[in-house]
C-alpha positions in Angstrom: 0.0 0.0 0.0 1.5 3.3 -1.1 1.4 6.4 1.0 -0.2 8.3 -1.8 -3.1 5.9 -2.0 -3.5 6.0 1.8 -3.6 9.8 1.9 -6.1 9.8 -1.0 -8.4 7.6 1.1 -8.0 10.0 4.0 -9.0 12.9 1.7 -12.0 11.0 0.4 -13.2 10.0 3.9 -12.5 13.5 5.1 -14.9 14.8 2.4 -17.5 12.4 3.5 -17.1 13.5 7.1 -17.5 17.1 6.0 -20.7 16.2 4.1 -22.0 14.6 7.3 -21.3 17.8 9.2 -23.2 19.8 6.7 -26.1 17.3 6.8 -26.3 17.7 10.6 -26.2 21.5 10.3 -28.9 21.6 7.7 -31.1 18.8 8.9 -30.8 19.0 12.7 -29.8 22.6 13.3 -32.1 24.0 10.5 -29.4 26.0 8.9 -31.0 25.9 5.4 -29.2 29.1 4.4 -26.1 26.9 3.9 -27.8 25.8 0.7 -26.5 28.5 -1.7 -29.6 28.5 -4.0 -31.9 28.9 -1.0 -29.7 31.7 0.4 -29.8 33.6 -2.9 -33.6 33.2 -3.4 -35.4 32.1 -0.2 -38.8 33.3 -1.6 -38.6 30.6 -4.2 -38.7 27.8 -1.6 -41.8 28.1 0.6 -41.3 24.6 2.2 -38.0 25.4 4.1 -38.3 22.3 6.3 -38.9 19.9 3.4 -36.0 21.3 1.5 -33.8 21.0 4.6 -34.8 17.4 5.1 -34.2 16.4 1.5 -30.7 18.0 1.4 -29.8 16.5 4.8 -30.7 13.0 3.6 -28.8 13.6 0.3 -25.8 14.7 2.2 -25.9 11.8 4.7 -26.1 9.3 1.8 -23.2 11.0 0.0 -21.2 11.3 3.1 -21.6 7.7 4.1 -20.6 6.6 0.6 -17.5 8.7 0.6 -16.5 7.5 4.1 -17.0 3.9 3.0 -14.9 4.4 -0.1 -12.2 6.3 1.7 -12.1 3.7 4.5 -11.7 0.9 2.1 -8.9 2.7 0.3 -7.1 3.5 3.6 -7.3 -0.1 4.8 -6.0 -1.4 1.5 -9.2 -3.4 0.8 -9.4 -1.7 -2.5 -7.0 0.3 -4.6 -7.1 2.7 -7.4 -9.9 0.8 -9.1 -12.4 2.6 -6.8 -12.0 5.8 -8.8 -15.2 5.1 -10.7 -17.1 4.5 -7.5 -16.2 8.0 -6.3 -17.4 9.5 -9.6 -20.7 7.6 -9.3 -21.1 8.7 -5.7 -20.4 12.3 -6.7 -22.9 12.2 -9.6 -25.5 10.8 -7.2 -24.9 13.5 -4.7 -25.2 16.2 -7.4 -28.3 14.6 -8.9 -30.0 14.3 -5.4 -29.3 18.0 -4.7 -30.7 19.2 -8.0 -33.8 17.0 -7.6 -34.4 18.4 -4.1 -34.1 22.0 -5.4 -36.5 21.2 -8.2 -39.0 19.4 -6.0 -39.3 22.1 -3.4 -39.1 25.2 -5.6 -42.3 27.1 -6.0 -43.7 26.9 -9.5 -44.4 30.3 -11.1 -48.0 31.0 -11.9 -49.1 33.0 -14.9 -50.4 36.4 -13.9 -53.7 36.0 -15.9 -54.7 32.4 -16.6 -56.9 33.7 -19.5 -53.8 35.3 -21.1 -52.5 32.1 -22.5 -52.1 31.3 -26.2 -55.3 31.7 -28.2 -56.8 28.6 -29.6 -59.1 28.3 -32.5 -62.6 26.9 -31.7 -63.0 23.2 -32.1 -64.4 22.1 -35.4 -67.3 19.7 -35.4 -66.3 16.2 -36.0 -67.2 14.6 -39.3 -69.1 11.4 -39.5 
């Protein structure tokens, strides 16, 4: 086991621990303002608690995945071949975050429902 590989595992596991800290801050402490999109536009997210729960669960899952990958690399159970697993875990984390933002974002309503596109009247059906 090379030192570089060990320190790489430490870095991956450290990133996982950091995600778990953010999950605790957002989910338990209610610090939803740590989510940058919420901080920039809080009026777009009326369900603050729902968004916080979603992001906390996403961060817990990502943090646990990175801790497991980093721990396996540090102990020598796996080697450099776990690079793709880190990429998949990262993509899952990003996808989960974007899905949460999309799910809890308020949908804009048209100012006047009758102001939509004009449609021609239906023609009678031929028999």
